[in-house]
C-alpha positions in Angstrom: -13.7 12.0 -20.5 -15.8 14.8 -19.0 -14.9 16.2 -15.6 -17.5 16.0 -12.9 -18.3 19.7 -11.9 -19.4 18.5 -8.4 -16.0 17.1 -7.6 -14.0 19.7 -5.7 -10.2 19.9 -6.0 -10.0 18.6 -2.4 -12.1 15.6 -3.3 -10.0 15.0 -6.5 -6.9 14.9 -4.3 -8.5 12.5 -1.9 -9.4 10.1 -4.8 -5.9 10.4 -6.2 -4.4 9.8 -2.8 -6.5 6.7 -2.3 -5.5 5.3 -5.7 -1.8 6.0 -5.1 -2.0 4.5 -1.6 -3.5 1.4 -2.9 -0.9 1.0 -5.7 1.9 1.6 -3.2 0.4 -0.9 -0.8 0.1 -3.5 -3.6 3.7 -2.9 -4.7 5.1 -3.2 -1.1 3.1 -6.3 -0.3 3.6 -8.4 -3.5 6.7 -10.3 -2.1 4.7 -11.9 0.7 1.1 -11.6 -0.5 0.3 -15.4 -0.6 2.8 -16.6 2.1 1.8 -17.7 5.6 2.9 -15.6 8.6 5.3 -18.4 9.7 6.9 -18.5 6.3 7.3 -14.7 6.3 8.9 -14.8 9.8 11.2 -17.6 8.7 12.3 -15.8 5.6 12.5 -12.2 6.9 12.7 -12.5 10.7 10.4 -11.0 13.3 10.5 -7.6 11.6 9.0 -8.9 8.4 10.2 -7.6 5.1 10.4 -4.0 6.4 14.0 -2.8 6.3 13.3 0.2 8.5 13.7 -0.4 12.3 10.6 0.1 14.4 10.2 3.4 16.3 
């Protein structure tokens, strides 16, 4: 694969960050992806499936 000479190192980092962020979001959301909001609240409580307290 040839590198694009117009893509700066900063732009490469932004693309990589976007891809990693999407992958992390997919991984964190897989447990509740197709569940309804009420089902998520019933299963995980008002805080959802996030074990970290708000604030």
